[in-house]
LOLO-755801 format. One record per residue (C-alpha): residue number from 1; residue in one letter; z, y, x. Coordinates in nm, 4 decimals. Each point is the difference from the previous one (the first is absolute). Example, Ala and Ser with C-alpha at 12.3 -4.5 7.8 and 13.67 -1.06 7.14 Angstrom:
<lumzas>
<1,a,<0.7800,-0.4500,1.2300>>
<2,s,<-0.0660,0.3440,0.1370>>
</lumzas>
This chain:
<lumzas>
<1,m,<-2.5109,-3.4256,1.7753>>
<2,d,<-0.3037,0.1888,0.0789>>
<3,l,<-0.1311,0.0353,0.3675>>
<4,v,<0.0520,0.2726,0.2284>>
<5,q,<-0.2385,0.1724,0.2274>>
<6,p,<-0.1877,-0.2016,0.2074>>
<7,a,<0.1794,-0.0987,0.3261>>
<8,r,<0.0037,0.2363,0.3162>>
<9,r,<-0.1611,-0.1342,0.3323>>
<10,f,<0.1635,-0.1484,0.2483>>
<11,p,<-0.2078,-0.1196,0.3555>>
<12,v,<-0.0340,-0.3682,-0.0335>>
<13,p,<0.1128,-0.1925,0.2812>>
<14,a,<-0.2491,-0.1963,0.1808>>
<15,p,<-0.0685,-0.3351,0.0060>>
<16,g,<0.3469,-0.2115,0.0702>>
<17,s,<0.1973,0.2921,0.0817>>
<18,a,<0.2808,0.0140,-0.2526>>
<19,a,<0.0662,0.3893,-0.0224>>
<20,l,<0.0777,0.0636,-0.3621>>
<21,p,<0.0138,0.4126,-0.1416>>
<22,g,<0.2197,0.2115,0.2240>>
<23,g,<-0.0088,-0.1873,0.3518>>
<24,v,<0.2601,-0.2775,-0.1386>>
<25,v,<-0.1059,-0.3288,0.1537>>
<26,a,<0.1255,-0.3396,-0.1988>>
<27,r,<0.0726,-0.2990,0.1760>>
<28,s,<-0.0453,-0.3920,-0.1529>>
<29,g,<0.2129,-0.2084,-0.1467>>
<30,r,<0.0459,-0.2041,-0.3535>>
<31,a,<0.0091,0.0883,-0.3221>>
<32,g,<-0.1282,-0.1053,-0.3294>>
<33,t,<0.0619,0.0252,-0.4043>>
<34,k,<0.2306,-0.2588,-0.2236>>
<35,g,<-0.0883,0.0027,-0.3503>>
<36,g,<-0.1223,0.3211,0.0410>>
<37,v,<0.2897,0.1552,0.1912>>
<38,l,<-0.0615,0.1599,0.3833>>
<39,v,<0.1563,-0.2175,0.2512>>
<40,p,<0.1535,0.1622,0.3289>>
<41,a,<-0.1876,-0.0622,0.2708>>
<42,a,<0.1453,-0.1658,0.3188>>
<43,v,<-0.1874,0.0909,0.3640>>
<44,p,<-0.0917,-0.2337,0.1737>>
<45,p,<-0.1419,0.0055,0.3932>>
<46,d,<-0.3301,0.0358,-0.0164>>
<47,g,<-0.0687,0.3957,-0.0130>>
<48,i,<-0.1990,0.1545,-0.2356>>
<49,r,<-0.2078,-0.1362,-0.2201>>
<50,a,<-0.3835,0.0253,0.0900>>
<51,d,<-0.1464,0.0472,-0.3631>>
<52,l,<0.2155,0.2878,-0.0760>>
<53,g,<-0.2390,0.2558,0.0803>>
<54,d,<-0.2518,-0.1694,-0.2427>>
<55,v,<0.2245,-0.0762,-0.2538>>
<56,f,<0.0976,0.3767,-0.0130>>
<57,r,<-0.3634,0.1138,-0.0397>>
<58,r,<-0.1065,-0.2134,-0.2767>>
<59,s,<0.3163,0.0390,-0.1593>>
<60,y,<0.1285,0.3510,0.0274>>
<61,p,<-0.1493,0.1423,-0.3218>>
<62,r,<0.1064,-0.2944,-0.2179>>
<63,v,<0.3723,0.0113,0.1111>>
<64,v,<0.0213,0.3946,-0.0237>>
<65,g,<-0.1407,-0.0639,-0.3680>>
<66,v,<0.2245,-0.2185,-0.0651>>
<67,a,<0.3096,0.2018,0.0870>>
<68,a,<-0.1581,0.3301,-0.1520>>
<69,r,<0.0102,-0.2089,-0.3582>>
<70,v,<0.3418,-0.0671,0.0377>>
<71,l,<0.0896,0.3670,0.1837>>
<72,g,<-0.2935,0.2584,-0.1483>>
<73,s,<0.0553,0.1520,0.3642>>
<74,r,<-0.2578,-0.0436,0.2635>>
<75,d,<0.2494,0.1021,0.2698>>
<76,e,<0.2819,-0.2361,-0.1176>>
<77,a,<-0.2916,-0.2692,-0.0197>>
<78,e,<-0.1419,0.0618,0.3422>>
<79,d,<0.4278,-0.0475,0.1065>>
<80,v,<-0.0112,-0.3108,-0.1477>>
<81,a,<-0.3228,-0.1350,0.1588>>
<82,q,<0.1655,0.0744,0.2667>>
<83,e,<0.3234,-0.2514,-0.0182>>
<84,v,<-0.2557,-0.2375,-0.1786>>
<85,f,<-0.2089,-0.0195,0.3307>>
<86,l,<0.3112,-0.0097,0.2140>>
<87,s,<0.1237,-0.3154,-0.1716>>
<88,f,<-0.3426,-0.1446,-0.0344>>
<89,g,<-0.0019,0.0652,0.4323>>
<90,r,<0.2799,-0.1928,0.0393>>
<91,s,<-0.0622,-0.2611,-0.2409>>
<92,s,<-0.2255,-0.3383,0.0572>>
<93,v,<-0.1965,-0.0015,-0.3141>>
<94,p,<-0.3059,-0.1613,-0.0184>>
<95,g,<-0.2876,0.2749,0.0488>>
<96,a,<-0.1709,-0.1745,-0.3423>>
<97,e,<0.3198,0.0644,-0.1892>>
<98,a,<0.0496,0.3664,0.1516>>
<99,p,<-0.1890,0.2164,-0.3011>>
<100,g,<0.2720,-0.1936,-0.2610>>
<101,w,<0.2551,0.0078,0.2109>>
<102,l,<-0.0365,0.3750,0.0916>>
<103,s,<-0.0518,0.1123,-0.3847>>
<104,v,<0.3317,-0.1739,-0.0877>>
<105,a,<0.1666,0.1594,0.2647>>
<106,a,<-0.1319,0.2961,-0.1100>>
<107,a,<0.1286,-0.0396,-0.3413>>
<108,h,<0.3534,-0.1083,0.0989>>
<109,t,<0.0734,0.3127,0.2447>>
<110,a,<-0.1527,0.2885,-0.2247>>
<111,l,<0.1868,-0.1719,-0.2662>>
<112,n,<0.3250,0.0161,0.2438>>
<113,h,<-0.0807,0.3870,0.0639>>
<114,l,<-0.0441,0.0387,-0.3604>>
<115,r,<0.3419,-0.1805,-0.1076>>
<116,s,<0.1706,0.2275,0.2639>>
<117,g,<-0.1090,0.3261,-0.1383>>
<118,r,<0.0862,0.2198,0.2002>>
<119,r,<-0.3019,0.1090,0.1763>>
<120,r,<-0.2016,0.0073,-0.3324>>
<121,a,<0.2526,0.2243,-0.1622>>
<122,a,<0.0104,0.1927,0.2784>>
<123,r,<-0.3849,0.0360,0.0398>>
<124,e,<-0.0636,0.0865,-0.3656>>
<125,q,<0.2423,0.2507,0.0122>>
<126,d,<-0.2170,0.1626,0.2747>>
<127,v,<-0.3004,-0.0005,-0.2042>>
<128,l,<0.1642,0.1694,-0.2718>>
<129,s,<0.1532,0.2435,0.2661>>
<130,r,<-0.3616,0.1121,0.0968>>
<131,t,<-0.1448,-0.0049,-0.3257>>
<132,d,<-0.1081,0.3681,-0.0689>>
<133,s,<0.2150,0.1114,-0.2902>>
<134,v,<-0.2608,0.2270,-0.1500>>
<135,a,<-0.3101,-0.2687,0.0150>>
<136,p,<-0.1352,-0.0528,-0.3571>>
<137,d,<0.0346,-0.3922,0.0432>>
<138,v,<0.3616,-0.0169,0.1563>>
<139,a,<0.1212,-0.1502,-0.3523>>
<140,d,<-0.2922,-0.3045,0.0903>>
<141,t,<0.1393,-0.0227,0.2904>>
<142,v,<0.3734,-0.0577,-0.0529>>
<143,i,<-0.0891,-0.2199,-0.2988>>
<144,g,<-0.2282,-0.2098,0.2204>>
<145,i,<0.2812,-0.0608,0.2520>>
<146,d,<0.2742,-0.0419,-0.2132>>
<147,e,<-0.2589,-0.2871,-0.1960>>
<148,r,<-0.1037,-0.1739,0.3311>>
<149,s,<0.4030,0.0390,0.0977>>
<150,r,<0.0841,-0.2006,-0.3176>>
<151,v,<-0.2739,-0.3188,0.0589>>
<152,r,<0.1250,0.0155,0.3657>>
<153,a,<0.3625,-0.0521,-0.0966>>
<154,a,<-0.1067,-0.2638,-0.2693>>
<155,l,<-0.1729,-0.1657,0.2587>>
<156,a,<0.3074,-0.0113,0.1998>>
<157,q,<0.1966,-0.1848,-0.2780>>
<158,l,<-0.2558,-0.2900,-0.0176>>
<159,p,<0.1137,-0.3189,0.1342>>
<160,r,<-0.1650,-0.0408,0.3568>>
<161,k,<-0.2499,-0.2514,-0.0471>>
<162,q,<-0.1567,0.1563,-0.3465>>
<163,a,<-0.0090,0.3277,0.1951>>
<164,v,<-0.1510,-0.1305,0.3157>>
<165,a,<-0.2783,-0.1580,-0.2221>>
<166,l,<-0.0775,0.2879,-0.2149>>
<167,v,<-0.0419,0.2284,0.3147>>
<168,l,<-0.2113,-0.2303,0.1272>>
<169,r,<-0.2121,-0.0782,-0.3046>>
<170,h,<-0.0313,0.3890,-0.0575>>
<171,s,<-0.1002,0.0719,0.4075>>
<172,g,<-0.3026,-0.2056,-0.0719>>
<173,l,<0.1118,-0.3432,0.0941>>
<174,s,<-0.2025,-0.3188,-0.1995>>
<175,y,<0.2209,-0.2216,-0.1855>>
<176,a,<-0.0963,-0.2571,0.2756>>
<177,e,<0.1008,0.2444,0.3000>>
<178,v,<0.3289,0.0837,-0.1548>>
<179,a,<0.0630,-0.3867,-0.0796>>
<180,a,<-0.0382,-0.0648,0.3320>>
<181,a,<0.2165,0.2580,0.1298>>
<182,l,<0.2800,-0.0619,-0.2164>>
<183,d,<-0.0828,-0.3749,0.0421>>
<184,m,<0.0003,-0.0336,-0.4101>>
<185,s,<-0.2862,-0.1311,-0.1931>>
<186,s,<-0.2560,0.2364,-0.1690>>
<187,t,<0.1142,-0.1015,-0.3010>>
<188,s,<0.3377,0.1063,0.0752>>
<189,v,<-0.1163,0.3338,0.1654>>
<190,g,<-0.1292,0.0777,-0.3532>>
<191,t,<0.3118,-0.0654,-0.2036>>
<192,t,<0.2288,0.1671,0.2606>>
<193,v,<-0.2472,0.3191,-0.0021>>
<194,r,<0.0143,0.0383,-0.3880>>
<195,r,<0.3751,-0.0715,0.0022>>
<196,a,<0.0365,0.3017,0.2490>>
<197,e,<-0.2370,0.2170,-0.1937>>
<198,t,<0.2130,-0.0903,-0.3100>>
<199,a,<0.3482,0.0682,0.2172>>
<200,l,<-0.1259,0.3386,0.1474>>
<201,r,<-0.0968,0.0936,-0.3748>>
<202,k,<0.3673,-0.0825,-0.0919>>
<203,e,<0.1323,0.1963,0.2301>>
<204,l,<-0.1809,0.3094,-0.0126>>
<205,n,<0.0652,-0.0215,-0.4134>>
<206,r,<0.3964,-0.0399,0.1280>>
<207,h,<-0.0456,0.3226,0.1958>>
<208,a,<-0.1621,0.1542,-0.2218>>
<209,s,<0.1919,-0.0601,-0.2952>>
<210,s,<0.3322,0.1046,0.2239>>
<211,d,<-0.1287,0.3575,0.0114>>
</lumzas>
């Protein structure tokens, strides 16, 4: 699940602004996580949350990084980041809990994109179609794409909590950060990540033996 190229630079909102990439404006509401699952927001009457611009500037790289771990595409990860910050803008998640909430939301949203499968297949086909057929490394390119596809297909088959814990841990979050984000003990995080890694290997082996 290697991270891809660094994110494109977007205009950063001014302090207190709720402008997101693409000129989208988010309005506030209530959202959160329950058992590691994103809970939909309900819109309260108090307008745009004042800290959205600051949270966006601080957390955007991490949100994109988490999504890119799952999707392997910086462009798709940026799409996920926009969805996540829109949800956050409609939420009343305490500011102190924003980093963990955003990381979990990024993992869940990216997994949803991955499990839909349609955009990933189309993007990888586009990469193949643009590859020069006489390039000396074309075989390596095709094999690399195929291997990444296998990993992501296997990841999509894992239980959701295991997949999210694995993605967050491999995105650089500490055990304590993953534990806080998923409302788990640090010991449970270690166990969950190990089980996820074992399950991922089994899925990869199953796919390999079926070919």
